[in-house]
N, C-alpha and C positions, 0 to 999 in steps of 0.2 A: 391731335390735329392742332396746328398753329392757328390760334384765333386772332391774335393781334400783336402788333409790334410798335412800341413807342420809343422814339429816338430823340435824344437831346444832345446837341453840341458835338456831333461826330463829323469831323472834317467839314464838308460843305452843308451839312444838314444842321439847321438850328433847332427846329421843332417839327417833328413828323409823327403822325399817328396813322397806322394802316390797319384796317380790319380785313382779314383774309376769309375766304370761303372754301368749302370743300371742293373736291375734284381738281380740275386743271386751271391754274391762274398763270397768266403770262405777264411779264414785265418787259416793256420795250422803251426805246429812247435812243437819242443820238449817242454816238461814241463819246465818252467823257462826261455824260450827263450825271453820272453818279450811281449807276446800277451796282457797281462793285462795293460802294459804301454801304448799301443795304445788306449785302452779304457779309461784309466785315462786321457790321452791327449785330447781325444775327449770330455770327460766329462768337461774339463776346458772350452772349447768353447761353452758348453751347459749350463753353469751356476753352475757346481759343485764347491764346496769350494776349493780354491787354497791354497796349503800348501808348505812351503819352502822346505820340505823334498823331494819334487819332482825334485828340481833343481839338475842337474848332478854335481857330485863331481868335485870340481876345477873350476866351472863356477859361474859367478856372477848373472845370471838370466836365466830364461827359456822363451820361447815364443811358442805359438801354433796358427796357422792360418788355418781356414777352409773356403772353398768356397762352397756355396750352390746355386743351381738354384733357381731363384725367383719362388714363387708359387702363381700366381695371383688368382688361383681358391680357395685358402685357405682364405676365407673371414675373419675368426677370426684373423689370423696372419696379414693380411693386415690392419685390423682395429686397431690392437695393434700398428703396425708400424706408422700408420697415427696419432694415438693419441699421440705418442711420437715424432712426426715430423721427422720420419725416412723414407727415400726413399730406397726401395729395388732395383729399377732399373731392369737390366737384371739378376743380380746375387747378392747374399748376401755374403759379405766378413766379417768374424768375426775374430778379432785378439786379443789375450790376452797374456799379459806378466806379469812376477812376478820376483821381485828382492830379493836378500838375506835378505834385511831389511824388507821384508814383504809388500812392496809397489807394487801395481799392476796397470795396465792400461788395459782397454777394449775398443775396437773400433768396431763399426758396420758401414761398408762402410765409413771409415775414420771419423766417428762421435763418440765422446766419449760417453759411456753409463755406467750405474751402473750394478753391479753384479746381483742385484734383477731383473732389466729389462732383462738382458741376460738370466736369468733362465726362465723368462716368455716367451721369444722368443724361447728358446731351446725346450720348451714343444711342439712346433708346427713343429720342424725340425726333431728330432730324438728321437726314443723311444728305450731305452736299457733295455733288460731283463737279469737279473742276476747281475746288478750293483745297480740300483736305485729301491729298492723294495717298496718304498713308492710312486712311481709314476705310471702313466698309469693304466693298468688293475688291478694292485694289490691294488690300493687305492679305497676303497669303495665309496669315495666321487665322483669318476668319473663314477661309474657304470650306474647311471641314464642317463647321457649324452651319454654314449657309446650305451646303449640300444636305446635311442631316435634316434641317428644317424643311427643305423642299421635299425630301423623301418621306417625312412624317412617319417615323417609326420609333416613337418615344419608348415603347415597351422594350424593344430590342436594345436601345441605348441603356435603359435602366438595368437590363439583364447583364450586359457587358460591365457596366459600372459595378454592380454587386459582385460579379464573378472576379473582377480584378481585385476588389477589396478583400475578398475571401482568400484569394491566392496570395496576396501580399501579407495578409495576417498569418497564414500558415507558414510562409517563408520566414517571417520574423520569429515565429515560435520555434521553428527548427533551428534557425541561426542562434537564437538565444540559448536554446538547450545545448547546442554544441559548445557555445562559449562558456556556459555554466559548467559543463562537464570538464572541459579543458582546464578551467580555472580551479574547479573542485579537485581534480586529480593533482594539480600542483600543490594544493593546500590540504590534501587528504589527511596527513598526519596531524596537522593543526586542528582540522575539523573534528577528528576523533577525540583529541584532547579537550577541545572546547565543549563537546557534547558531554563528556564525562564530568567536566567541571560544573556545567550547568545542571546536569542531572543530580549531582551531589547537593548543589545549592537548592534545587527544586523551587525556583522563583514562582510566585503567584501574583497575578495582577491585583493591585490594590493593597498589597502587603506593606509597601513602604509607608503609606498613609496610616495604616493601623498601628504599625510599629512606632511611628513618630508620636501618635497620640498616647500610646502606652508609655513611651519614654518620658513624655511631658508629665504624665501623672506620677510616675515614679520619682522624678526629680523634685516634685513638690509634695511628696507624701506626708512629711512632717507637718507642713502648714495646713494641708487638707485635714489631717487628723486633729490638729489643734482647733480648727474652726468647727469641725463636726462635734467635738467634745464640748466646746463652749455652748453650741446650740442645744445639745442634749441636756446640759446642766441647766440652762435657762428654763427649759420646758419642764424639767422633772424635779428640780431641787428648790428649796425655799418656797416661793409662791408657785406651788404646783399648778400648772395651767389646767390639767384635767380636774384636779380637786376643786379649783375655783369655778370651773364651768359647771360641775355637778352641784355645787352649793348654790350657784346662781339659778340653776334649773329648778332646784328644790324650792327655793324662795318664790319663784314665779309660779310654780305649781300650786303653792299654798294660796297665793293671791288670786289665782285663777278660780279657786273654789267659790270665791265671793262675787265673782262677776260673770258667772255662767260661761266660762271658756273664752272670755274676751282676749286673754293673752295666749291663746293657743299658738298663734304664729310666732310669738316671741319664744315660747317653749320649744317649738320646732326648730327655730334658728339656733338656739343653744344646743339642741340635740345634734344638729349637723356640724356645728363648730366642735363639739366634743369628739365626734367621729373623725373629723379631719385632723384634729390635734393628735389623737391617738395614732392615726395613720402616719403622720409626719414623724412622730417620735420613733415609731417602729422602723421607718425608712432611714432615719439618721443613724439609728443603732446598727441596722444592717449594713449601711454604707461604711460605717466605722470599722466593722469587722472585715470588709473587703479591701480596705486600704493596706497595701503591701509595703512594708518598710525594708524588704529584702534587697540589699544593694547588688546581690549577685544576679538578680533578674535584669536589673538595669544594665549591668555589664554585658549580659548575654544579648540584650536587645541592641546595645551599641555595636557589639561585634557583628551581629547579623546585618545591621544597616550598613556598616562599613564594607562588609563583604559584597553585599548587593550592589552598592554604588561603585565599588572598585571594578567589578566585572562589567557593569553597565558602561562605565567610562572606557574600559578596554575595547568594547565592541562598538562604541560610539552611539549608544542608544540610551533611552531612559530606563529606569528600573522596571517600570510597568511593561516595557517592551521585551524584557528578557525572556519571558515565557514564549513569545512569538519567535524570538531569535533562536531559541532551542529547537523549535519546530522547523524553522528554515534550515538550520544546520543539519538536522536529521534528514530533511528532504534532499539536501545536496549530497549527503552520503548515500541516500537511497538511489539518487540519479546515477552516481558512480557505479553502484552495484547493478543497476539496470543496464548501464553501459550502452552498447550499440543497439540493444533491443528497443529501448525507448526512442533512440534517435531514428532507428529504422522505421518505426511506426510514424513518427513525425514526417519523415521524408516521404513516406507513402501517402500521407494526407496531403502534403504539399504538392506532390505530383498529380494527385487526383484533382486538386483545385486548379492547378496549372492547365490540365487538360480541359477542364470545364471552361476556363477562361478562353483557351484557344478555340474551343468549339463555338462559343458565343461570339467571339471576335471574328471568326471566319464567317459566321452567318451575317454579322454586321458588314464585313468586307464585301460579301456577295451582294447585299442590299445596296451598298454604296456604289458598286460597279454598275448594277442595274439602274439605279437612280441617276448616276452620271451619264449613262447612255441616253436615258430619256431626256435629261436636261440638255445634253449636247445636241440632240435631234431638234428640240424645240428652238434652241438658240440659232442653230444653222438655218432653220426656216425663216427666221427673222432677218438674216443678213442680206439676201439678194435684194429685197426692196430698199435696203439701206445702202445700196451700191457697194456691197462687200461680198458679192457672189463668189469671189475667188478666195475668200478668207476661210480659215478653218478654226473652229473652237472645240477644244478637247479638255475634258476634266480628267486629270490624272489621279488615280487612286493607287498608291504604291504601298505595299507592305513594308514595315520597318522591322529592324532587329529588336531583340528584347530590351536593350537599354532605352528604346523609344516607346515601349509599351506604356499604356496609361489607361485610365478609366474610360477614355474615349475610343479604346481599341488600339490596333497597331498600324492604322493607316495614316499616311500623309496625303492630304488632298490639296490640289492646287489647280487653278484654271490656267490653261495655256492657249495661245493663239498663234496662227501663222497668217500673215496678211496676203501672202502670195503663194501660188502652188509650189514653187521650188524653195520656199523659205522654210527653215526649221521651226518646229514648235518651240515656244519660249514662254516664260511667265508673262501674264497679261499686262502687268504693270511695267514691264521692261521692253516688250516688243512693239506694242501698238503706239502709233503717234497720237497727238492730242485729239484730233478729230476722229480718228479710228477708235480710239479708246472710249470716247463719249458714246459712240454708236454701239460698241461692244457692251458698254454698261447698260445702255438702254435696252438692247436685245435681252440681256440677262435679267434686268429688273422687271421687264414686262412679264417674264415667266416666273419670277421669284416673289412677285408682289404679295401674293396671298400668304406666303410664309415669312414675310418680312417682320422684323422686330421693331421697326420704326413706324411712326404714324404720319410722317411727312418726308417728302423727298424734294430736293432742289437740284435742278440741272442748270449749270452756268454755261450758256452758249453751246449747248449740245449740237447745234446746227452749224458750228463754225466750218467754213470752207465748203459747204454744200448748198444746193439750191434745187429748184424745180421739183421733179418727182421724188428725189431723195428727201428733200425737206418735207414734202407732203407725207412721205412714209414716216419720217421722224415725228411729225405732228400727230399722225394717227396712232402711233405707238405710245406717245405721251398721254393721249386721251384714253387709250385702253388701260394704261398703268393707273390713271387717275380714277378708274372704276373701283380700285381696291385701296389706294392710299391718296392722301392729299399731295398734289404735285404743283410745284412752282418752277417756272422755267424763265430764265433770262434769255431773250432771243432777239436776233436781227432778221429772222426769217418771217416773211408775211404768211407763208404756208403754215408755219408752226403757230404763229400768233392767232390765226383764224380759228384754231381748234380750242382756244381757251373758253372756259365758262365765265371767267372774269378777266378783265384786262386792266393793267395799271401802266400808266405812262410816267416815265421818269424824265424830268426836265430840269435844266439849269438856267437860272436867271441872275443877271447882274444889275443891281440898283445902287446908285451912288458908290460905285466901286466895291460893293459888297456882293459876293456871289453866294447864292444858296441853291440847294437842290430840293425839289418838291416831287411828290408822288401823288398822282390823282387817278382815281378809278374812272374808267370811261364808260359812258352809256353806249348803246348800239350805234347811234349816229357818229359819235366821236371815235368809236372803234373802227368803223368803216373808213373814216378819214385817216386815222393813224395807219391802218393796213395799206391804204392807197398811197400814203407817203412812203411807206417801206417799199412799195412796188415801184413808184415813179421817181422818188427822190424829192428834191426841193420843190419842183413845180408839179402840183397834183392835177392830173387831167381827168376828164369824165371817164375816159377809158380805164384809167387806174381805179376810179371809184367803182366802176362796173365789175372790174376784175376782183376788187376787194369784196364786193357783195357776193360774187360767185364763190369765192373761197370760204366766206362765212356760211354759205348755204342758206 
């Protein structure tokens, strides 16, 4: 729900703060007072294109801030926010500013966002009829999802979605297998040669690293032997380390006899050192014996590494991937040998998945046809009170060919109308006139409100060109609609204005040649006076006030 709107320096508005309420709010005022400026301002925070012509004369920039209640039940909106790492918290604050140089900034709860993302978010917050004719119910691209939301069959939609994905997966596997076999047959001779070559080479993962380490050792064998021999000599010749440790241990043992074992720890330390020294000498001796000075082994390793790298380069893989490459080549040869048997199995699976999709899509089609008939009946009931008793509303649900199949089924759904008995049915956004279109939208919205994805709706002069009982019917339907969503209506009709739960008057004043627009919420007394003005014109009579009171109930 739209909680508040703050506007700064937009056309005739210098500073304006409006707090909105749930249910039905009406905005009235003389023609040219600035009601459209409010809608333009709201459009800015919903993603409408920002133009510098909106900046108030004499000011450097404009700004508009809107605060919305968070809508946790709107999963699509919450998913969009999560995808873009935006947190709605308890409320959503959208602020947009624009400078004379054309530079603008947009913030969602203090986080900067793009105009494109703002437009995507705005679709879930407010739907404006009379301003954005290519959005909402007037856009045929939305009609299928609108009908599905009204029908409320999410499990069936998910079944179709899953069946389509399974069918397409099977089709891709079959197509890939056919392409692989075709390619494999062209390269069969090469494949057999490559398999024999790799089988002779017998590559093993990790072999390159092990061979490189061994090659490094062989290249420096003489230096390694020289260092080990030196270490062995230092430990075993001349000042024999083991002999020295034994002598020191014997001397400590003798001293220990006179001090009642005071030097036991020293003796133990020497004993451990003697053990470690003996172990080190044995290890050095063993390592020296393992050092290989055979140049033929190094040559063999060099040849092996060269062969591995050469084959890997030929197939465009790493040496470690050669083992998997051999497996892949064998599988391709196996696929050739399987031939049409393997393809036949894949075709069978694909056909089974296709039939499963068709079955679920047909169930969805039937559900849509049934739902469309229900929606059409409800909308048609709304038309006579709106003085459109001769009009027809029909929801078309047409099956499409396979190129148009999708996760949403194979149906094209679009709303059509005929405004007169002898007129052909046509798309709602092309057949109906402005006033008729608004009433069609109202009749639709009254029945779609519970399944709507937006939390607020705005109708801009939905009562244009009507009056009396028709206007009364429009007001009643707006009030009904407001039972489910917040509704704001810009109106010149006293019958519509009288149905409002809250009433805002838009006025224009000129002081010292400076014109500004203001918006004030009216109390009951002021409401009656405003509705009386709408009934009587410039001179308000007691009869007009009485009629206003009667309309307000």
